[in-house]
N, C-alpha and C positions, 0 to 999 in steps of 0.2 A: 409541474412543467416547466420547465421556463419557455418565456417566450420573444426573450430577447435576439437581435438581429445582430449575428458576428457583423465585429470590423468588417471594414474595407480591405483592411492590410493585413487580416485573416487571409482574407476569399484570395485577396492576393498570390497566399503560399500555394491554397491550394490549386488555384489556374496555374501555379509553374509547373505542379508538381503533373496535371490534367493536360496540359497543353490550349492549345486554341479551341479543342473540344469541349472544353469548360466554360464556356463564356457564360452558359443559361448561368451559371454560380451568381450573377450580379442580381438575376429577380428577385425582388421584395417579397421578403416572406409572411405568410399569412399565419395568425393566429393560430396555435392549438385547434381553439373551440371553433375555427372557420375552417381548417383542415377537415378536420372529422366530422364538420355539417355534411362538407362537400362531398367526403368520400361516403358517407351515409347514404345520401341520395343516388351515388352511384348503386349502390348493394353492398358494400363493404361492410365491415360494422367496427366500433373504438378498440375493439379488442386486437385487431387484423394489424394497427399500425402503433399502438400502445409506447410512449417514445422514441417513436423513428420520426424524425422532420426534416423535411425536407429544405438542401441549402444549408444545411449545416455543418459545418469547416473537419470535424470527429470523421475519423470512418466508424461508419455504423452496421458493422458487419456484426456483431454480435446480435442485437436485434431486428435487423435484416433478415437476421435467417430465423430467427426468431416467429418473427410475422408471417414467412413461409413455411415453417414448420407449422404451426398453428391454424395455419390457413386449410394447408392440405391435410390435413386430421380433421378437419372439421367441414368436409368439403367446398369450404367457397374456394369461390377468386380472391386474392390479395390483390386492390384497386389501389393505384400508385397514385397519387396528384403530380400534376408540375412540379417539377423543383429539381437538385442533385440530389445523389446520393453516395458518398465514396464507400467502395463495400470492398472486400475479398473474400476466396477463400467460400465465397454460397454455394453450398451444396440444393441442391434440387430432392426430394424428395417426391417418390410414387405420388401419383395427384397433386403436382405443385400444379395451380394454375396463377399468372400471373398479367396484369395489363398495369398501360399505363395511358400517358395523353400524346398522341404520335409526334413524336421529332420532339417533345415538351419537355416527359420523364426521363430523365438523364443519371444510368447508373455507371459511374470511373471506375475501374480498377485501381486502387490503390497499391495493387504490386504483394509480393511476398507469396506465390503462392498458385493460386487458380482465380479466374474470375468465376464462370459460373460450373460447375461441372453434376451429373446426374448420370447414377449408372443401375445398370439394370432394372430402370422403372416401368412399372406399362406404360402410364401416360404421362407426359409433359405437355403443358402451353404455354408460351409464350407471346404476349402480339404491344403490338405500342409503345416499345421500348427502344432507347437510346443505347446502346451498349459504348464506351468509349476503354481501347484500349490505353489510352493515354503514355503507349508504346513502351509499359513495365513491363520487364520481363517476367515471364509466366517458369514453373514449376515444370520439370521434366517429365511429372506422370502429366501432363497435359498436352494437347499442341492446338489447339483453341480458345480461342478468346470466350466462347460460348462451345462446353466439349458434352456432351452427350454419348453415350457410349452402354449400349445393350436397352435404348429404349424401346417398344415396342411398338409406340405411334407417337410419335415428335407433331405436335402442332405447334412453327413457328413463323408469325406474320405479322408483317411492319413493325421490322426489327428491325435499327439503324447501328448496322455496326463498325467500328471505325478506330483504328491504333491498333490491331492486333502484333503483339509481338509474334506470334503465327500463323496459323491460320484465322482466321474470321469467325468463324464455322466450323466447328467439327463434328460428324456425325458416325459413329463408328456401331457397325452391327444395331446398325437405325432402321426403321419403318414410318409412315408419314408425309409431314410434306413439310417443304421448304415455302412460302409464295409472299409476291411484294415488300421485298426484303430491299437494303439496301444496304452496298458491304463493300467501302472504300479504306486503303490503308496498311492492309495483309504486310505483313514483311515477306509470308509464305505465301500461299491464295488465299481467297478468299472466301468461298466454298469445299471442304473437304468431304467431299463422303466415300467410307469406305467399308466393302463387305456388306454393302446398304441391302432391304428387306422389302423392295416394294416403296421405296421413296420416290417423290416427285419432287420437283426442281420444279419451280415455275411460276412466271413473272415479277423474276427480282432484278437487280440493276447492281453489278458487281464490276467498280472502276480504280485503276489509278492502284493496282497492289502489284508486292516487286516480284512475285515471281510465277503465278495461275490467275487464272478467276476462278471454274469451277471444276471442280476433277471430283470426278468417277472413280471407285480404284478399289480391286480386289488385292486380298495379300497372294491368290491362285487364282487361276481361274478358271470363271462359274457363271452359272446362272446370276443375275444382280436386276436384270426388268427395271432400272430409273428412267422416269423418264424426266427429260431436259425438254422444257418447252418453256417459249417465249421470254427467255432472258436479255437482256441489254449488258453486254460485256465489253468492255474499253478500256481503253491505256491499260494492256497489262505487258510489262518488262520480264526480262529473266535476270535480274542480278548475279543471279547463283553462278550464270554460266552456261555453257553446255549445248547442244546441236540439236536440241530439241527438246529436250523432259522439263525445259520450265520456259516459261513466256508463251504458253499457248492460253486462249480461254475457255475452251473446254475440251476437255482432258480424259477421255475416259480407258482405263487400260485392264486389261484381264476381264473384264464387265461381261458378261454375255446379253445377247436381248436386249440392251439401252437402242431409247429414243429419244433423238437428237432432232428438232423440229420446232420451225419459228423464231430461230432466233437469230438476231440483231448482235455481232461479233464486228468489230471494230480496234482498228490498231494495235494487233499484239503484236508483240515480237520475234515468232514463231509463227505459229500457226490459228488461224480461227478456231477450229474443230482437226483435236487427232486423235484418232484411236485405233491404240497399241495393242494387241492380240485379241480384240472384242470381237467375237462371231457375232452373228447374227444383227448386226445394228442398224439403223436406220438413222440416214443423214438423209433431214428434206427440207426442201422450203426454211433455208435459213437466207440470210446476208453476211456474208464473209467482204471485209472491206479494210483496205491496206495493210495485209501483211506482211508481215518481214518474215516469213518461207513459204513454204507449203501453206495454202490455205486452209485445204480441207484433206485430210489424209488417213487412210484405213491401209495400215503397215504391220509385218509381220503376223504371226501364226496367228492370222483371224482366218474360218470361212463363212460368207456371206456378209455382203455389206451391200446395202440399197442408198444411193448418193445420187438425188431426186430434185431439183427445181428450185437447184440453189444457183444463188447469185454472188459471182463472184469478180473483185474488181479490184485488183490488188492483189503484187505476191511474185514471190519467183517461181513457183510453180502452180495453177490454179487446183487442181484435183491431183492427187496419187495413192493409187491402188498399185500396192510393192509390196516386193519381199515374197514372189513365191517359192523362192530356195529359202524360205524360212518358213515354208508351210501357208504363206497368204496365197486365198483361192476365192473364186465365187462371186461377184460380185453381179450390179446391174446398175449401170453410168447412164441415166437420163434427163432430160430437157434442164441442163444446167446453160451458166450464160457463162462465160470466162471471159475477161477482157483486161489489159493495161497491166500484163507483168515484167517484170525486168529479169535484165542478168546483173542487178548488184544484190547480196545475200548480206546476212547477219554475219557469215564467216567464210573462209575462201571456198570456193566449187570447186566438190568435187563427183565423182563420178561421169554422167550426162549432164554437172551443171543445172545450173539456173538459168528462167526465159523461158520453161515449157506448156503450155496449157495442162495438158493432160498427163500421166504416164500409167499406163495397163498393163498387165502381164498375162494373168491367168485365168480359165474361164469364166469370161466373162463376157457380155453382151452391154454393145453404148452404143446410145442414138441418142436421138434428138436433138444434141449438142451444139451448142457456139460456140467458137471457139473465135477471140479475135486480139490482136495485138502480142502474139507470143515472140520476141525479138530470136529465141531461138529456132522450136520446132512448135505448131502445133501439138501434136501428138511422139510423142514416144513407145511406142509398142515391142516391151518386150525388154529383156538386159540379158545381150548374150542367148546362150541356152535356153531362159525361163521365158518362155512362150508358152503358151497353150493355148486352143482355143478359144479365141479372141475374134468375135462379130463383132464391127465399128459398120456402121448402116447408117445412113441416114442422115452426118451433121455435117456443119459448114463449116468451114475454117477461111479463117481472112484474115488478112493484114499481117501473116505470119510468117517468120524468114524464112521456114521453108512449113509444105505440111506435116505429115506421116515419117516420122524415121524409123522403119519397121524394123527385126532383128531379122539377119538372115545368115548366121551361125548357125554351122554346122548343130542338132541335136536340137533348135526350136521347131518350136510345135507348129499347130495349124493356126492361120489366121483370113479369117472374109472380110475384102475390104470392098464393101458394094454402097454404089448409091449416095456418097458425099461432094457435096458443093466444096470446089478451089478456089479460091479467087485472092488476088494476089498473095501467092506464095513464092520472090523471087528465087527461092535458094529451088525448086522444085514441089511436085504434090507431095509423092509418095517415093522416099530413097531409103535404098537398102543401108542397113549397118551392122557396122562387128563393134559392139558397145557401143565409142563414142566416137568410132571413125564412119563417115560416109565411104559405102565402097562401089555404087552403083552409082548410075544413070537416073533421069527421073522416069521411077516405073511408071509412072502413070503413060510416058506415050510407051517406053517398049513395052509394055507387059512384064508380067512375072518371070519369061522366060524359065528358068533351069533353076530357076527359087522353087519348087513343086509344093511348099508348105504354104506358099502364098494363094488364092484366088484374091483376082482385081479387076473388078465388075462396073459397066455402070457408074461411073465416075465423072464429073462435070471439073472440068479445069477452066477455068472463064480469066 
């Protein structure tokens, strides 16, 4: 086995392939004897890495695949040393367990197919690795630099994933967990989980991705039960365009019984947290900072949303629980703080426009929220005839263009507006609207009058 160090000029060629992410190729190479001695102390065995050397210039895919297969077949963990390995088209068999030195074991995708793929395995474990996609194109048979399909139990811990041509990590019909990972620079989104089976996505950092942060989707509406908790998501763009399908920090689509809790989401082109057709969702105790559009969204054909104890600072709309016309209904919205909204959005304003603290439509209890700094309306309640059974009680609205804009269109359903505090709402506290047009004086002073579907009581205007 040769132990000669490759020339710097050859290493420069490799660095140009992998980009700035391959800077660790300049680490001096240990001798093979030193390498295997160190691996042995960590619990591996010499056969695991036979012929496989860190910081070699050549593609080592064949030897890497052999090492993985051998370790899995013998029930061993493949322990990789610090250094860089150029690989492509690596298949992870059932029982594959690969660990590295966190931040120092770098696996660089060389192009021509896929990075890492596993299909139908019972269990796959990866930890302490850096996966560098080097912005190399992937084949059409995968969407993620790490693509796991139909794996019963995925254990992914302390991975750093960067420069993926598609998604950083794709989990298709998988269970298990992703935790303590950092994903950045993906052309699509950082983490994409589709048709999950009891997945947990916890304590990760997802940043600087071109079109999405963490995506939990299903092909059709159904129970998913993914837990998305304690993640930090930041600087998510929407380079593919659109009016909300891209540019979201955490996006739940068609996935039921999902919990989104304790996440810190900032500087997303559209929503911090967006749930589309996602029934029985909980969005609780999150930070949504400087969103480009609606900060927290429950939309389209959902039934059941708990949105509680979130802090929202910045956005065009704070919280929107919308689309009763599409079947969106049944929500509890409590204890949120919403502040510093803007009328400037990522596309020309439509419908009611921007600068609204909260939009609510059907079968909802809304209480204990504080809304400050909504330049148009603190609350939009109903849209045309799409208003039913809204209980809006015990909220505080201040420094808003106007307080509540409630629908008085024929066919609008019942709304109770009781015991709320209005402060510094120069346009009025409670206004009757026909869609986007204000058609009444301040009902907080004049009373509900002919609008029998409204009950207004014990509100304070100061």
